Each structure stands twice: as C-alpha cells, then as structure tokens.
ZAMARGU-4260 file (C-alpha; in steps of 0.2 Angstrom, whole numbers, plus 5000, padded with zeros to 4 digits):
<rodrens>
0) 5114/4623/4617 | 5121/4636/4606 | 5119/4630/4584 | 5138/4627/4581 | 5138/4614/4596
5) 5119/4607/4592 | 5129/4604/4573 | 5143/4596/4580 | 5133/4584/4591 | 5124/4579/4575
10) 5139/4576/4568 | 5145/4566/4580 | 5130/4554/4581 | 5129/4552/4561 | 5146/4548/4560
15) 5145/4535/4574 | 5131/4527/4565 | 5141/4527/4549 | 5155/4519/4557 | 5144/4506/4566
20) 5134/4500/4551 | 5150/4499/4540 | 5158/4490/4554 | 5148/4474/4552 | 5149/4472/4534
25) 5167/4476/4535 | 5171/4463/4547 | 5161/4452/4536 | 5170/4454/4521 | 5186/4450/4530
30) 5181/4433/4537 | 5173/4429/4519 | 5192/4433/4513 | 5201/4425/4525 | 5188/4409/4524
35) 5190/4407/4504 | 5206/4414/4499 | 5215/4398/4499 | 5230/4407/4506 | 5245/4394/4512
40) 5258/4395/4525 | 5273/4384/4521 | 5288/4379/4530 | 5304/4373/4522 | 5319/4362/4528
45) 5336/4367/4518 | 5343/4351/4513 | 5361/4357/4511 | 5370/4341/4504 | 5373/4332/4486
50) 5364/4316/4490 | 5349/4311/4501 | 5333/4301/4504 | 5317/4309/4510 | 5301/4301/4515
55) 5293/4292/4501 | 5305/4301/4487 | 5318/4291/4480 | 5337/4296/4481 | 5344/4311/4473
60) 5363/4316/4470 | 5370/4334/4463 | 5385/4335/4454 | 5395/4349/4448 | 5397/4350/4428
65) 5407/4363/4419 | 5401/4372/4406 | 5408/4371/4389 | 5424/4383/4389 | 5418/4390/4371
70) 5402/4396/4379 | 5401/4415/4381 | 5392/4412/4398 | 5407/4400/4404 | 5414/4411/4415
75) 5399/4415/4425 | 5387/4397/4422 | 5389/4380/4426 | 5379/4367/4429 | 5372/4355/4442
80) 5367/4336/4437 | 5352/4328/4445 | 5352/4311/4447 | 5334/4306/4451 | 5326/4288/4450
85) 5339/4280/4436 | 5335/4300/4426 | 5347/4313/4423 | 5342/4333/4424 | 5355/4347/4420
90) 5353/4362/4431 | 5360/4380/4423 | 5366/4386/4440 | 5379/4400/4443 | 5398/4394/4443
95) 5403/4391/4460 | 5420/4396/4465 | 5426/4379/4468 | 5416/4363/4460 | 5414/4346/4470
100) 5413/4354/4487 | 5406/4342/4499 | 5390/4353/4502 | 5381/4364/4492 | 5386/4379/4503
105) 5393/4388/4488 | 5377/4389/4479 | 5368/4399/4495 | 5360/4413/4484 | 5359/4403/4469
110) 5353/4386/4472 | 5342/4379/4486 | 5336/4360/4488 | 5319/4363/4500 | 5309/4349/4507
115) 5293/4359/4510 | 5276/4357/4520 | 5261/4365/4521 | 5259/4372/4538 | 5242/4374/4549
120) 5235/4373/4567 | 5229/4360/4576 | 5214/4360/4589 | 5225/4367/4603 | 5232/4381/4591
125) 5249/4375/4589 | 5255/4377/4570 | 5262/4359/4563 | 5264/4351/4546 | 5249/4346/4537
130) 5251/4327/4531 | 5251/4324/4514 | 5257/4341/4507 | 5276/4336/4507 | 5284/4343/4492
135) 5304/4341/4488 | 5310/4355/4477 | 5326/4364/4470 | 5327/4381/4465 | 5338/4390/4455
140) 5342/4409/4451 | 5348/4415/4435 | 5355/4434/4433 | 5352/4441/4415 | 5364/4436/4401
145) 5379/4448/4396 | 5381/4455/4415 | 5392/4447/4430 | 5379/4439/4441 | 5389/4446/4457
150) 5389/4464/4450 | 5376/4471/4437 | 5366/4453/4437 | 5363/4456/4454 | 5358/4474/4452
155) 5345/4472/4438 | 5334/4459/4448 | 5319/4464/4440 | 5326/4453/4425 | 5330/4439/4439
160) 5322/4421/4431 | 5319/4406/4444 | 5318/4388/4439 | 5309/4376/4450 | 5313/4357/4449
165) 5299/4346/4459 | 5304/4330/4462 | 5289/4319/4461 | 5287/4302/4472 | 5286/4293/4457
170) 5303/4298/4449 | 5300/4312/4439 | 5304/4330/4439 | 5292/4343/4434 | 5301/4359/4429
175) 5293/4376/4428 | 5301/4393/4426 | 5294/4410/4432 | 5304/4428/4434 | 5303/4442/4446
180) 5286/4452/4445 | 5289/4471/4441 | 5277/4484/4445 | 5262/4487/4435 | 5271/4500/4424
185) 5286/4488/4421 | 5273/4474/4417 | 5264/4487/4405 | 5283/4491/4396 | 5287/4474/4397
190) 5272/4469/4385 | 5280/4483/4372 | 5296/4472/4370 | 5293/4460/4357 | 5311/4454/4356
195) 5313/4453/4375 | 5310/4434/4382 | 5306/4437/4397 | 5289/4444/4391 | 5283/4424/4388
200) 5289/4422/4406 | 5274/4421/4419 | 5278/4432/4433 | 5280/4425/4452 | 5264/4426/4460
205) 5262/4432/4480 | 5260/4417/4492 | 5263/4404/4479 | 5274/4389/4482 | 5285/4395/4469
210) 5286/4411/4477 | 5291/4406/4494 | 5304/4395/4487 | 5311/4410/4476 | 5313/4418/4492
215) 5327/4406/4497 | 5338/4411/4484 | 5337/4430/4486 | 5353/4439/4490 | 5351/4443/4507
220) 5358/4460/4506 | 5347/4464/4492 | 5328/4457/4496 | 5317/4465/4484 | 5304/4475/4492
225) 5285/4468/4488 | 5271/4472/4494 | 5257/4459/4494 | 5240/4467/4486 | 5230/4451/4490
230) 5225/4455/4508 | 5208/4454/4517 | 5212/4475/4519 | 5214/4481/4501 | 5202/4492/4495
235) 5197/4477/4482 | 5191/4468/4497 | 5183/4479/4508 | 5174/4490/4493 | 5163/4504/4503
240) 5164/4499/4519 | 5182/4505/4520 | 5181/4523/4516 | 5163/4524/4525 | 5171/4517/4543
245) 5186/4528/4541 | 5177/4545/4539 | 5165/4539/4551 | 5178/4536/4565 | 5186/4554/4560
250) 5169/4562/4560 | 5166/4555/4575 | 5182/4561/4585 | 5181/4577/4576 | 5163/4580/4581
255) 5164/4574/4599 | 5179/4586/4601 | 5168/4602/4596 | 5153/4594/4606 | 5163/4593/4623
260) 5172/4610/4621 | 5167/4624/4632 | 5158/4637/4626 | 5166/4651/4616 | 5158/4665/4629
265) 5166/4656/4643 | 5183/4653/4635 | 5181/4673/4630 | 5179/4677/4649 | 5191/4665/4656
270) 5205/4675/4643 | 5199/4693/4648 | 5200/4688/4665
</rodrens>
C-alpha cells in the first residue's frame, strides 16, 4: 500500500469516527429540543359570520361602524363594533367597499374571527384537538398611516400592525397588539427611530398563537418570507455536533474515494496501452 493510499485510509477512518462520535450527542440534542421547546400546533376554524355562539363562549355580534367623515383616514378606515356579553368594543379595520354585508367576506385579508384549538396526537398517532384549549379570537391587520392600504400600505409590510381580541368565556375581551417582525438590521434600525410608534410595539414571535392567527389576514399574493430560527437543526441548538458531523461525513466520502481509487501506476499503464 503506497503512502497516499495509507493517508486516505487514515482520513476515512478518522472521519468515520468523528461522524459517529458526533451523531449520538447530535440526536440527543434534537430529542431534548423537541421535548422541551414547547412548540404548539394549532388548528383554526374561520367563522365568517357576524353573529355566532360556540361552545361555552357567549354569543358575539359584529356590526359595521363608519369612521367620522372628518377623520383623515375616513377614506380608508372604519370600525367593527363587537358586542359580547353585554359589552362593546370597537375594532379598527380597513374600510370595506360596502357596509352591512351579511357575512365578513369583504374583510377577508383584513379581519378574521377564528375558533382555535391546540392540536396533538392520540395513542394511534392521529391528530386531534386537545380538549380545554379552545380559544375564540378576532385578528385585524392595519397598514401604516398616510398610505393607501390597497397599494403602498400593502407594500410596506414591515409596518403592518395586528390587533388581537381574545374573547373569554367569562364575557371579557383581552386586547393585544403586535407588529410584523423585521430582520436583525431592521430591528436595530427601528431602535434608533425615537419618534416611530412601532418601536414600542412587540413584534410577533414565530410559532405563537398570535403569529398563527396573523397569517390568516396576510394578503394571499403578498405573504412575507420568514424563516424560523428556533428549529432543532439550528446551530444554536446543535452546537459543536453540527460542524463535526458535517466535516466527518465529507471527510469520510472524500477519503473513501481516494482509498478505493486504482493505483496511479495502473492508471498510467492503462492510458499508455
């Protein structure tokens, strides 16, 4: 065995050992992440109606309310009045082409009523709703002030704001607000904009109930690209096991190719003949 082949064999064996040595802790880290991450799967039923009663929740109704004509946003904005358990809440929404339609179809990409459940698997592996996780939620999407929501407002998606109205079984309404998340540079730049009201709004976090609900009011032809960075395969989770296993696999394949290649003298004789 010539020197180059011995080196190839050694590289192959060392790379295989590195790959195998990193594989076990790598799989353990993936298992631990999936066990402790607390990730949720959700299912939503869209309630495209202005009056509804579901489960233990009181009945709700939604009524169109025009904006004051003197308002600078009167051409673009109106309200939905939520009547729930004797209480009223005004939901700021994009003005529909026509008021008082029988359903909420005209609010398709702007407001949704969602009945949401966490989803899990039974002993047979079938997906099913988890009892006790029922939520009744209304989500609305707002575009930045000063821009037509149908044109420039839809382009400026980093400025989108989402209002969430969670209807509780006791008749109360819990309201929260989030904005669409920006990239790292965008978030850093926003922190320097002292007069930007978006700076004080918490961005949506991936895999949360709010993020899931917000996707139901995103324009279908303008869905933002967003990559989740909280997966089990991220470098933050795998640490040293990721580069060691990758280099081990590459070294094993490369070393094996050279180890099983025919000797150089044989190749030379074959070419000469």
